[in-house]
Backbone as JSON, one array per atom type, in Angstrom:
{
  "sequence": "XXXXXXXXXXXXXXXXXXXXXXXXXXXXXXXXXXXXXXXXXXXXXXXXXXXXXXXXXXXXXXXXXXXXXXXXXXXXXXXXXXXXXXXXXXXXXXXXXXXXXXXXXXXXXXXXXXXXXXXXXXXXXXXXXXXXXXXXXXXXXXXXXXXXXXXXXXXXXXXXXXXXXXXXXXXXXXXXXXXXXXXXXXXXXXXXXXXXXXXXXXXXXXXXXXXXXXXXXXXXXXXXXXXXXXXXXXXXXXXXXXXXXXXXXXXXXXXXXXXXXXXXXXXXX",
  "N": [[-69.57, 28.6, -36.45], [-67.88, 30.67, -33.84], [-65.81, 33.75, -34.2], [-64.21, 34.17, -32.23], [-63.74, 31.06, -31.25], [-62.66, 30.23, -33.74], [-60.15, 31.7, -33.45], [-59.07, 30.7, -31.21], [-58.67, 28.06, -32.0], [-56.78, 28.38, -33.93], [-54.69, 29.33, -32.73], [-54.27, 27.54, -30.76], [-53.34, 25.13, -32.78], [-51.09, 26.61, -33.82], [-49.44, 26.52, -31.64], [-48.86, 23.88, -30.78], [-47.77, 23.21, -33.3], [-45.21, 24.59, -33.23], [-44.17, 23.72, -31.01], [-43.69, 20.64, -31.79], [-42.26, 21.31, -33.71], [-39.85, 22.74, -32.57], [-39.17, 20.17, -30.84], [-38.24, 18.35, -32.86], [-36.38, 20.09, -34.16], [-34.6, 19.76, -32.0], [-34.04, 17.54, -31.59], [-32.68, 16.66, -34.17], [-30.35, 18.11, -33.9], [-29.27, 16.85, -31.85], [-28.97, 14.32, -32.96], [-27.01, 14.95, -34.86], [-24.96, 15.93, -33.12], [-24.08, 13.77, -31.78], [-23.4, 12.49, -34.11], [-20.89, 13.65, -34.8], [-19.67, 13.63, -32.58], [-19.32, 11.21, -31.78], [-16.94, 8.32, -32.02], [-16.22, 6.49, -35.02], [-16.09, 2.81, -35.36], [-13.19, 0.96, -36.6], [-13.93, -1.8, -38.99], [-12.45, -4.3, -39.03], [-10.34, -4.15, -36.84], [-11.85, -3.27, -34.76], [-11.4, -1.0, -33.48], [-11.28, 2.46, -32.25], [-12.04, 5.18, -34.39], [-10.11, 7.09, -34.36], [-7.81, 5.54, -33.37], [-6.51, 3.34, -31.15], [-6.96, 3.68, -27.46], [-5.34, 2.58, -25.54], [-3.23, -0.12, -24.66], [-3.41, -3.37, -23.97], [-1.1, -6.3, -23.73], [-0.75, -9.8, -24.37], [1.59, -12.33, -23.45], [1.57, -15.65, -23.59], [3.08, -18.5, -22.67], [4.16, -21.77, -24.51], [5.91, -23.7, -24.64], [6.22, -25.65, -22.61], [4.22, -27.79, -21.11], [1.1, -27.22, -19.81], [0.09, -27.58, -16.31], [-3.06, -29.16, -15.55], [-4.78, -27.79, -13.95], [-3.5, -25.15, -14.12], [-3.99, -24.48, -16.68], [-7.05, -23.85, -16.47], [-6.96, -21.92, -14.84], [-5.69, -19.9, -16.42], [-7.4, -19.66, -18.33], [-9.61, -18.56, -16.96], [-8.73, -16.12, -15.76], [-8.0, -14.85, -18.08], [-10.54, -14.53, -19.17], [-11.81, -12.96, -17.08], [-10.08, -10.74, -17.16], [-10.66, -9.61, -19.57], [-13.65, -9.07, -19.38], [-13.62, -7.52, -17.22], [-11.33, -5.84, -17.07], [-10.24, -4.62, -19.22], [-10.26, -1.45, -20.67], [-12.99, 0.09, -22.67], [-12.14, 0.5, -26.34], [-9.56, 0.01, -25.84], [-6.7, -1.92, -27.34], [-6.15, -5.45, -27.58], [-3.8, -7.82, -27.66], [-2.53, -10.85, -28.61], [0.24, -12.8, -28.04], [1.98, -15.82, -28.72], [4.45, -17.82, -27.25], [6.59, -19.74, -28.55], [8.96, -22.55, -29.29], [10.12, -22.09, -31.83], [10.49, -19.32, -32.5], [10.66, -17.45, -34.45], [8.22, -18.42, -35.9], [6.18, -17.1, -34.41], [6.0, -14.46, -34.54], [4.08, -12.71, -34.85], [0.95, -11.32, -33.63], [-1.5, -13.73, -32.65], [-3.76, -13.23, -31.86], [-5.59, -10.0, -32.3], [-7.29, -7.07, -31.39], [-9.55, -4.34, -30.66], [-11.41, -3.72, -27.98], [-14.73, -3.38, -27.99], [-16.57, -2.33, -26.15], [-18.71, -2.5, -23.75], [-21.99, -2.84, -22.38], [-22.54, -1.55, -20.04], [-20.42, 0.47, -20.4], [-21.6, 2.35, -22.04], [-23.32, 5.23, -23.18], [-26.67, 5.07, -22.58], [-28.58, 6.28, -23.84], [-28.18, 6.66, -26.33], [-27.68, 4.38, -27.53], [-27.9, 0.95, -28.02], [-28.72, -2.16, -26.58], [-28.83, -4.77, -27.26], [-27.54, -4.53, -29.97], [-24.79, -3.71, -28.62], [-24.17, -5.57, -27.04], [-23.92, -7.67, -28.87], [-22.0, -6.95, -30.3], [-19.51, -7.0, -28.61], [-19.38, -9.56, -27.49], [-19.63, -11.31, -29.89], [-17.59, -10.43, -31.73], [-15.39, -9.79, -30.19], [-15.06, -10.96, -27.35], [-16.1, -13.74, -27.85], [-14.38, -14.56, -30.0], [-11.86, -14.35, -28.98], [-11.82, -16.28, -27.07], [-12.09, -18.56, -28.27], [-9.27, -18.56, -30.01], [-7.7, -18.96, -27.91], [-8.64, -21.38, -26.89], [-7.62, -23.14, -28.84], [-4.79, -23.22, -28.64], [-2.24, -25.43, -27.68], [-0.91, -25.68, -25.18], [0.53, -27.77, -24.49], [2.97, -28.52, -25.07], [6.24, -30.01, -25.49], [9.07, -28.65, -25.51], [12.25, -28.14, -26.63], [13.93, -26.02, -26.46], [13.62, -22.59, -25.19], [12.87, -19.52, -26.0], [12.63, -16.59, -24.25], [13.49, -14.22, -24.13], [13.96, -13.39, -26.67], [11.31, -13.6, -27.71], [10.04, -11.45, -25.97], [11.47, -9.14, -27.43], [10.02, -9.5, -29.58], [7.58, -8.68, -29.04], [7.9, -6.34, -28.3], [8.62, -5.17, -30.63], [6.5, -5.7, -32.81], [4.25, -5.89, -31.25], [3.55, -3.25, -29.24], [5.18, -1.01, -30.28], [4.29, -1.38, -32.86], [1.5, -0.98, -32.99], [1.5, 1.68, -32.1], [0.47, 3.22, -29.89], [-0.8, 5.68, -27.58], [-1.65, 5.84, -25.31], [-2.18, 4.02, -21.71], [-0.07, 1.15, -21.33], [0.17, -2.23, -21.0], [1.88, -5.28, -20.41], [1.17, -8.46, -19.84], [2.16, -11.63, -18.68], [2.27, -14.92, -18.79], [4.4, -17.33, -17.83], [6.87, -19.68, -16.89], [9.11, -18.34, -17.04], [11.98, -19.37, -17.02], [14.25, -19.17, -19.0], [15.76, -20.58, -22.13], [18.27, -21.15, -24.2], [20.72, -21.75, -26.96], [22.77, -20.03, -26.25], [22.23, -19.23, -23.85], [21.39, -19.99, -20.53], [18.8, -20.73, -18.53], [18.43, -23.07, -16.84], [20.7, -24.08, -15.97], [20.96, -22.52, -13.65], [19.96, -19.36, -12.12], [21.58, -16.27, -12.8], [23.76, -14.78, -10.18], [23.92, -11.87, -10.22], [22.36, -9.53, -11.9], [23.72, -7.57, -13.56], [25.93, -8.87, -14.39], [24.73, -10.6, -16.33], [23.98, -8.76, -18.08], [26.2, -7.84, -19.01], [27.46, -9.9, -20.71], [27.92, -11.34, -24.02], [25.29, -12.39, -24.95], [23.3, -11.24, -23.43], [24.0, -8.54, -23.74], [22.8, -8.62, -26.56], [20.13, -8.81, -25.9], [18.41, -6.91, -25.11], [15.55, -5.28, -25.02], [13.99, -2.95, -26.24], [11.61, -1.83, -27.33], [9.83, -2.12, -25.26], [9.62, -0.24, -23.49], [8.46, 2.06, -21.12], [6.21, 0.58, -20.5], [3.94, -1.21, -18.39], [4.32, -4.32, -16.49], [3.18, -7.27, -15.86], [3.63, -10.45, -14.22], [2.57, -13.88, -14.44], [3.35, -16.32, -12.86], [4.28, -19.53, -13.82], [4.48, -23.15, -13.21], [7.15, -25.05, -13.72], [8.37, -27.29, -16.09], [11.12, -28.45, -15.65], [11.32, -28.51, -12.88], [12.95, -26.5, -11.7], [13.99, -24.42, -9.38], [12.17, -21.91, -8.49], [13.14, -19.1, -7.45], [13.56, -16.02, -5.35], [15.58, -15.09, -6.38], [15.04, -15.44, -9.46], [12.88, -13.71, -9.68], [13.93, -11.35, -9.03], [15.94, -10.84, -11.06], [14.35, -10.6, -13.63], [12.9, -8.64, -12.83], [15.06, -6.42, -12.6], [15.69, -6.66, -15.37], [13.61, -5.69, -16.93], [13.34, -3.38, -15.85], [15.75, -2.13, -16.73], [15.19, -2.04, -19.24], [13.51, -0.04, -19.7], [10.63, -0.47, -18.28], [8.32, -1.26, -16.17], [7.68, -3.44, -12.93], [4.68, -4.63, -12.16], [3.93, -6.63, -10.83], [5.19, -10.17, -9.57], [3.53, -13.15, -9.76], [2.89, -16.27, -8.3], [1.16, -18.64, -10.29], [-1.76, -20.12, -9.49], [-2.52, -23.83, -8.82], [-1.73, -27.29, -9.76]],
  "CA": [[-68.34, 28.68, -35.34], [-67.69, 31.99, -33.53], [-64.52, 34.27, -34.47], [-63.4, 33.61, -30.88], [-63.5, 30.05, -31.34], [-61.65, 29.84, -34.67], [-58.88, 32.11, -33.4], [-58.52, 29.42, -30.36], [-58.32, 26.92, -32.55], [-55.39, 28.7, -34.83], [-53.36, 29.53, -31.54], [-53.71, 25.83, -30.36], [-52.73, 24.65, -33.81], [-49.87, 26.97, -33.77], [-48.86, 26.33, -30.37], [-48.61, 22.49, -31.01], [-47.17, 22.99, -34.43], [-44.23, 25.08, -32.67], [-43.57, 22.37, -29.78], [-43.38, 19.63, -32.72], [-40.98, 21.83, -34.62], [-38.89, 22.72, -31.54], [-38.55, 19.05, -30.71], [-37.73, 17.83, -34.2], [-34.68, 20.47, -34.37], [-33.33, 19.27, -30.96], [-33.36, 15.78, -31.87], [-31.99, 16.57, -35.09], [-29.33, 18.57, -33.25], [-28.7, 16.0, -30.92], [-28.27, 13.11, -33.81], [-25.88, 15.52, -35.58], [-23.92, 16.3, -32.29], [-23.51, 12.45, -31.47], [-22.3, 11.74, -35.22], [-19.95, 14.38, -34.91], [-18.54, 13.51, -31.5], [-19.0, 9.83, -31.55], [-15.87, 7.87, -32.93], [-16.7, 4.96, -35.4], [-14.87, 1.84, -35.31], [-12.75, 0.3, -37.65], [-14.57, -2.96, -39.05], [-11.5, -5.14, -38.86], [-9.98, -4.28, -35.65], [-12.91, -2.76, -33.84], [-10.77, 0.57, -32.86], [-11.78, 4.05, -32.46], [-11.13, 6.04, -35.82], [-8.78, 8.04, -33.81], [-6.83, 4.81, -32.9], [-6.57, 2.65, -29.88], [-6.67, 4.46, -26.67], [-4.44, 1.97, -24.61], [-3.0, -1.58, -25.14], [-2.95, -4.82, -23.46], [-0.4, -7.46, -24.57], [-0.59, -11.12, -23.5], [2.24, -13.51, -23.88], [1.46, -17.19, -23.16], [4.33, -19.62, -22.9], [3.43, -22.79, -24.81], [7.15, -24.38, -24.57], [6.1, -26.75, -21.41], [3.02, -28.46, -20.48], [0.39, -26.23, -18.27], [-1.01, -28.3, -15.56], [-4.45, -28.99, -15.95], [-5.44, -26.52, -13.12], [-3.14, -24.15, -14.39], [-4.87, -24.29, -18.04], [-8.3, -23.66, -16.07], [-6.82, -20.72, -14.17], [-5.44, -19.17, -17.66], [-8.97, -19.57, -19.11], [-10.63, -17.82, -16.16], [-7.93, -15.07, -15.77], [-8.27, -14.22, -19.47], [-12.0, -14.45, -19.24], [-12.13, -11.91, -16.16], [-9.44, -9.52, -17.81], [-11.47, -9.04, -20.79], [-14.6, -8.34, -18.71], [-13.59, -6.21, -16.05], [-9.73, -4.74, -16.92], [-9.52, -3.82, -20.64], [-11.23, -0.58, -20.94], [-13.38, 0.18, -24.16], [-11.28, 1.36, -27.06], [-7.88, -0.6, -25.78], [-6.53, -3.09, -27.94], [-5.82, -6.36, -26.87], [-2.81, -8.41, -28.66], [-2.1, -12.01, -27.82], [1.22, -13.49, -28.73], [2.53, -17.12, -28.33], [5.75, -18.08, -27.09], [7.14, -21.04, -28.75], [10.29, -23.14, -29.56], [10.76, -21.43, -32.92], [10.04, -17.87, -32.12], [10.21, -16.81, -35.9], [6.98, -18.72, -36.35], [5.06, -16.1, -33.69], [6.44, -13.26, -34.31], [2.73, -11.64, -34.81], [-0.07, -11.66, -32.48], [-2.67, -14.9, -32.84], [-5.3, -12.22, -31.87], [-5.39, -8.38, -32.14], [-8.58, -6.33, -31.53], [-9.83, -3.31, -29.72], [-12.61, -3.58, -26.99], [-15.84, -2.52, -28.68], [-17.13, -1.72, -25.42], [-19.79, -3.24, -22.91], [-23.52, -2.35, -22.34], [-22.4, -0.57, -18.8], [-19.75, 1.56, -20.71], [-22.38, 3.12, -22.72], [-24.35, 6.15, -22.8], [-27.94, 4.31, -22.96], [-29.63, 7.25, -24.36], [-27.29, 6.68, -27.63], [-26.92, 2.83, -27.75], [-28.97, -0.31, -28.28], [-28.2, -3.16, -25.61], [-28.7, -5.64, -27.82], [-26.37, -4.52, -30.53], [-23.7, -3.5, -28.04], [-23.8, -6.97, -26.3], [-23.55, -8.51, -29.87], [-20.55, -6.74, -30.95], [-18.68, -7.08, -27.68], [-19.62, -11.1, -27.39], [-19.79, -12.04, -31.3], [-16.51, -9.74, -32.45], [-14.45, -9.62, -29.55], [-15.01, -12.01, -26.46], [-16.08, -15.27, -28.35], [-13.39, -15.17, -31.05], [-10.54, -14.48, -28.36], [-11.98, -17.67, -26.39], [-11.83, -19.43, -30.0], [-8.06, -18.63, -29.95], [-7.11, -19.35, -26.78], [-8.93, -22.66, -26.96], [-6.96, -23.71, -30.17], [-3.38, -23.29, -27.87], [-2.23, -26.68, -27.2], [-0.61, -25.98, -23.72], [0.71, -29.22, -23.86], [3.94, -28.77, -25.87], [7.43, -30.14, -25.02], [10.24, -27.99, -25.88], [13.96, -28.04, -26.09], [14.39, -24.38, -26.02], [12.41, -21.45, -24.28], [13.24, -18.07, -26.19], [12.0, -15.55, -23.67], [14.16, -12.91, -24.55], [13.55, -13.04, -28.36], [9.75, -13.13, -27.88], [9.88, -10.16, -25.45], [11.78, -8.25, -28.39], [9.3, -9.21, -30.76], [6.34, -8.3, -28.55], [8.01, -4.62, -28.17], [8.54, -4.5, -32.11], [5.28, -6.16, -33.47], [3.35, -5.39, -30.22], [3.52, -2.1, -28.74], [5.75, -0.18, -31.34], [3.56, -1.74, -34.15], [0.22, -0.39, -32.56], [1.91, 2.75, -31.56], [-0.88, 3.43, -28.74], [-0.17, 6.8, -26.97], [-2.1, 5.54, -23.91], [-1.66, 3.04, -21.07], [0.58, -0.05, -22.17], [0.35, -3.2, -20.2], [2.2, -6.62, -20.56], [0.65, -9.56, -18.96], [2.9, -12.88, -19.35], [2.07, -16.35, -18.31], [5.31, -18.01, -18.22], [7.61, -20.05, -15.9], [10.18, -17.14, -17.04], [12.95, -20.06, -17.28], [14.99, -18.94, -20.38], [16.83, -21.61, -22.36], [18.65, -20.94, -25.61], [22.12, -22.27, -26.79], [23.72, -18.83, -25.59], [22.1, -18.61, -22.21], [20.31, -20.88, -19.91], [18.47, -20.64, -16.96], [18.52, -24.57, -16.61], [21.87, -24.38, -15.36], [20.68, -21.49, -12.53], [19.77, -17.84, -12.75], [22.51, -15.25, -12.83], [23.39, -13.91, -8.94], [23.8, -10.56, -10.29], [21.83, -9.07, -13.41], [24.7, -6.95, -14.27], [26.94, -9.92, -14.98], [24.22, -11.16, -17.62], [24.0, -7.68, -19.06], [27.57, -7.36, -19.86], [27.65, -10.93, -21.55], [27.35, -11.09, -25.3], [23.76, -12.82, -24.94], [22.77, -10.26, -22.56], [23.9, -7.17, -24.41], [21.82, -8.52, -27.49], [18.72, -9.3, -25.06], [17.71, -5.73, -25.01], [13.99, -5.28, -25.41], [13.69, -1.64, -26.13], [10.33, -1.72, -27.68], [9.18, -2.31, -23.98], [9.87, 1.31, -22.71], [7.32, 2.59, -20.71], [5.14, -0.54, -20.37], [3.62, -1.97, -17.0], [4.55, -5.74, -16.48], [2.58, -8.28, -14.55], [4.07, -11.93, -14.71], [1.64, -14.8, -13.77], [4.46, -17.57, -12.92], [3.61, -21.3, -13.88], [5.23, -24.31, -12.77], [8.32, -25.46, -14.8], [8.8, -28.9, -16.26], [12.46, -28.87, -15.09], [11.39, -28.26, -11.47], [14.04, -25.7, -11.51], [13.52, -23.69, -8.32], [11.74, -20.44, -9.01], [13.34, -18.61, -5.88], [13.36, -14.67, -5.12], [16.66, -14.51, -7.58], [14.36, -15.37, -10.6], [11.96, -12.36, -9.59], [14.94, -10.07, -8.96], [16.73, -10.88, -12.38], [13.24, -10.29, -14.29], [12.64, -6.86, -12.24], [15.94, -5.59, -13.08], [15.91, -6.9, -16.87], [12.62, -5.13, -17.31], [13.82, -1.86, -15.31], [17.15, -1.69, -17.67], [14.54, -1.67, -20.65], [12.39, 1.23, -19.17], [9.48, -0.99, -18.24], [8.1, -1.31, -14.67], [7.31, -4.61, -12.82], [3.63, -4.6, -11.06], [3.73, -7.98, -9.78], [5.19, -11.51, -10.37], [2.82, -14.03, -8.6], [2.72, -17.92, -8.76], [-0.27, -19.17, -10.87], [-2.33, -21.42, -8.72], [-2.72, -25.05, -9.51], [-0.63, -27.97, -9.8]],
  "C": [[-68.05, 30.59, -35.04], [-66.32, 32.72, -34.04], [-63.88, 33.83, -33.49], [-62.67, 32.12, -31.01], [-62.28, 29.46, -32.19], [-60.07, 30.56, -34.47], [-58.33, 31.29, -32.04], [-58.2, 28.5, -31.05], [-56.92, 27.0, -33.14], [-54.45, 28.65, -33.75], [-52.96, 28.27, -31.03], [-52.85, 25.38, -31.36], [-51.22, 25.24, -34.06], [-48.96, 26.81, -32.89], [-47.88, 24.79, -30.43], [-47.56, 22.41, -32.2], [-45.71, 23.65, -33.93], [-43.48, 24.36, -31.81], [-43.27, 21.42, -30.81], [-42.27, 20.51, -33.25], [-39.73, 21.93, -33.9], [-38.12, 21.31, -31.26], [-37.82, 18.28, -31.73], [-36.48, 18.71, -34.42], [-34.13, 19.89, -33.4], [-33.1, 18.0, -31.29], [-32.84, 15.86, -33.13], [-30.35, 17.04, -34.88], [-28.34, 17.67, -32.69], [-28.15, 14.78, -31.78], [-26.71, 13.75, -34.22], [-24.84, 15.69, -34.86], [-23.22, 15.02, -32.01], [-22.76, 11.89, -32.63], [-21.14, 12.57, -35.01], [-18.86, 14.22, -33.72], [-18.28, 11.97, -31.13], [-17.94, 9.18, -32.54], [-16.36, 6.49, -33.57], [-15.42, 4.09, -35.12], [-14.73, 1.31, -36.42], [-13.65, -1.19, -37.8], [-13.54, -4.16, -38.97], [-11.05, -5.02, -37.61], [-10.61, -3.89, -34.28], [-12.05, -1.6, -32.82], [-11.2, 1.43, -33.29], [-11.22, 4.28, -33.86], [-10.09, 6.71, -35.45], [-7.61, 7.16, -33.37], [-7.09, 4.57, -31.27], [-6.16, 3.56, -28.77], [-5.54, 3.87, -25.25], [-4.47, 0.61, -25.41], [-2.66, -2.62, -24.19], [-2.34, -5.68, -23.92], [-0.58, -8.5, -23.62], [0.16, -11.93, -24.14], [2.19, -14.66, -23.15], [2.72, -18.12, -23.58], [3.85, -20.99, -23.32], [4.91, -23.71, -25.11], [7.14, -25.43, -23.51], [4.99, -26.89, -21.41], [2.45, -27.7, -19.58], [-0.18, -27.58, -17.47], [-2.1, -28.27, -15.63], [-5.06, -28.03, -15.09], [-4.91, -25.3, -13.67], [-3.66, -23.52, -15.87], [-6.11, -23.76, -17.48], [-7.94, -22.26, -15.47], [-6.57, -19.66, -15.17], [-6.51, -18.69, -18.18], [-9.63, -18.35, -18.45], [-9.95, -16.41, -16.22], [-8.16, -14.15, -16.97], [-9.59, -13.53, -19.77], [-12.06, -12.94, -18.4], [-11.39, -10.5, -16.49], [-10.48, -8.76, -18.83], [-13.04, -8.55, -20.46], [-14.53, -7.32, -17.84], [-12.6, -5.34, -16.1], [-9.83, -4.04, -18.06], [-10.69, -2.65, -20.75], [-11.82, -0.4, -22.47], [-12.32, 1.0, -24.94], [-9.69, 0.59, -26.79], [-7.71, -1.5, -26.7], [-5.93, -4.16, -27.14], [-5.0, -7.23, -27.94], [-2.11, -9.3, -27.82], [-0.87, -12.79, -28.58], [1.67, -14.89, -27.76], [4.04, -17.22, -28.11], [6.13, -19.56, -27.33], [8.39, -21.32, -29.25], [10.81, -22.26, -30.65], [10.0, -20.2, -32.92], [9.62, -17.33, -33.46], [8.74, -17.45, -36.42], [5.69, -17.83, -35.58], [5.57, -15.21, -33.42], [5.16, -12.29, -34.32], [1.74, -12.22, -33.97], [-1.03, -12.69, -32.82], [-4.07, -14.26, -32.61], [-4.74, -10.95, -31.56], [-6.72, -7.71, -32.27], [-8.94, -5.34, -30.37], [-11.17, -3.72, -28.99], [-13.69, -2.66, -27.49], [-16.56, -1.81, -27.91], [-18.47, -2.62, -24.87], [-21.28, -2.34, -22.73], [-23.18, -1.19, -20.9], [-21.3, 0.51, -19.2], [-20.19, 2.69, -21.45], [-23.26, 4.22, -22.39], [-25.69, 5.45, -23.68], [-28.62, 5.01, -23.66], [-29.23, 6.97, -25.87], [-26.93, 5.44, -28.15], [-28.18, 1.98, -27.49], [-28.27, -1.35, -27.4], [-27.99, -4.25, -26.51], [-27.45, -5.6, -29.12], [-24.81, -4.13, -29.96], [-23.36, -4.53, -27.43], [-23.17, -7.82, -27.48], [-21.97, -8.35, -30.56], [-19.58, -6.99, -29.94], [-18.55, -8.97, -27.79], [-19.06, -11.91, -28.97], [-18.27, -11.46, -32.02], [-15.19, -9.67, -31.67], [-13.78, -10.77, -28.3], [-14.85, -13.46, -27.04], [-14.75, -15.6, -29.36], [-11.87, -14.96, -30.3], [-10.76, -15.82, -27.79], [-11.68, -18.77, -27.39], [-10.18, -19.6, -30.0], [-7.49, -19.11, -29.12], [-7.3, -21.01, -26.67], [-8.07, -23.77, -28.05], [-5.15, -23.81, -29.54], [-3.43, -24.66, -27.35], [-1.73, -26.55, -25.63], [-0.08, -27.13, -23.55], [2.45, -29.64, -24.61], [5.33, -29.1, -25.09], [8.64, -29.5, -25.79], [11.41, -27.81, -25.49], [14.4, -26.5, -25.74], [13.14, -23.29, -25.65], [13.17, -20.0, -24.88], [12.59, -16.96, -25.77], [12.65, -14.24, -24.02], [13.99, -12.48, -25.96], [12.01, -12.79, -28.67], [9.7, -11.9, -27.17], [10.26, -8.88, -26.32], [10.78, -8.31, -29.22], [7.53, -8.45, -30.14], [6.59, -6.67, -28.49], [7.82, -4.47, -29.66], [7.21, -4.6, -32.73], [3.91, -6.09, -32.68], [3.07, -3.91, -30.09], [4.08, -0.86, -29.9], [4.96, -0.07, -32.71], [2.13, -0.83, -34.13], [0.43, 1.07, -32.42], [0.96, 3.77, -30.78], [0.06, 4.58, -27.78], [-0.92, 6.58, -25.31], [-1.51, 4.55, -22.99], [-1.2, 1.86, -22.01], [0.78, -1.19, -21.13], [0.88, -4.61, -20.86], [2.15, -7.78, -19.72], [1.29, -10.75, -19.45], [2.34, -13.88, -18.39], [3.18, -17.25, -18.83], [5.96, -18.69, -16.88], [8.83, -19.07, -15.92], [11.75, -18.08, -16.76], [13.45, -19.93, -18.76], [15.83, -20.38, -20.72], [17.06, -21.61, -23.78], [20.12, -21.61, -25.67], [22.95, -21.24, -26.23], [23.66, -18.57, -24.26], [21.07, -19.58, -21.83], [19.94, -20.8, -18.7], [18.35, -22.2, -16.3], [19.44, -24.67, -15.58], [21.85, -23.26, -13.87], [20.57, -20.0, -13.05], [21.03, -17.11, -12.12], [22.51, -14.61, -11.23], [23.31, -12.57, -9.18], [23.27, -10.36, -12.03], [22.9, -8.48, -14.18], [25.8, -7.52, -14.8], [26.18, -10.59, -16.54], [24.05, -10.27, -18.73], [25.41, -7.58, -19.84], [28.06, -8.84, -20.71], [27.14, -10.6, -22.97], [25.97, -11.36, -25.57], [23.49, -11.52, -24.47], [22.5, -8.68, -23.38], [22.75, -7.19, -25.9], [20.47, -8.85, -27.01], [18.0, -8.3, -25.05], [16.38, -5.7, -25.66], [13.41, -3.58, -25.2], [12.53, -1.28, -26.61], [9.19, -1.57, -26.25], [9.02, -1.03, -23.3], [8.41, 1.52, -22.49], [6.0, 1.77, -20.36], [5.34, -0.94, -19.06], [3.61, -3.45, -17.11], [4.1, -6.36, -15.32], [3.04, -9.66, -15.31], [3.37, -12.87, -13.76], [2.86, -16.21, -14.0], [4.12, -19.07, -12.66], [4.85, -22.08, -13.52], [5.98, -24.79, -13.87], [8.58, -26.87, -14.61], [10.08, -29.24, -15.65], [12.56, -28.82, -13.46], [12.58, -27.31, -11.23], [13.55, -24.75, -10.39], [13.4, -22.37, -8.88], [11.83, -19.76, -7.67], [13.15, -16.95, -6.11], [14.55, -14.27, -6.47], [15.96, -14.55, -8.95], [13.74, -14.02, -10.64], [13.07, -11.15, -9.8], [15.49, -9.8, -10.4], [15.82, -10.29, -13.24], [12.96, -8.67, -13.82], [13.72, -6.07, -12.77], [16.17, -5.72, -14.87], [15.06, -5.89, -17.46], [12.69, -3.51, -17.1], [15.19, -1.41, -16.72], [16.36, -1.55, -19.1], [13.31, -0.56, -20.71], [11.11, 0.81, -18.78], [9.58, -1.1, -16.68], [7.31, -2.77, -14.23], [6.18, -4.46, -11.84], [3.87, -5.56, -10.22], [4.25, -9.12, -10.51], [4.46, -12.17, -9.15], [2.81, -15.37, -9.24], [1.23, -18.0, -9.14], [-0.74, -20.18, -9.75], [-2.66, -22.54, -9.19], [-1.45, -25.8, -9.52], [-0.47, -28.83, -10.85]]
}
């Protein structure tokens, strides 16, 4: 072999070795950067290591039977919310409104959305594992919890104000989320307790309720800064759900530092 051939071979080997070395260094730097910049998830809550980025709280009224079609509508709306509305890293907390509100002070479901494939950097994630985390640890467990709710209860009492206070205390204040906070309610919004009942009619002026002994104790300061959506269910007592009902709740949430985005009747009979 000539000296020229030897030199050419040595130069070629050196070039390829350099290319491989640079590529290896770049790959290691990329992996290191990803690990430093990527938040790990808590195994229990699925929330980012830095905490939930926002929170959705759902309150489901279980004090009177849901009509069959409204059960279907509830299931579909929750499924759509999970798939399309809740951003990655946001916490979802689900509370039940029952006759004995003391038994429902804590959420029946509370986890963060670990993210879907469409949310991820597809160079640093694997679709199989992303889908598995979302379905097996978030979407399916939520669906299982909702399916266990009877939605057929006949209750004498409807402690809506008490549950709104608990949602503020054990939902929003407990999570201490700094981002967006939303409350989605599924209820007929007809409160009925010994100290105050809407079965007799909705007060003509919210200010009269706010000045009453029950009204003064019905504040829910933990809802400050929360955006509220009300899905209005049919009520068992056939109490008229007029604009007065919507005005009452709009004033109530405003008085507690919240804002009502919408009050819409749920489809179904």
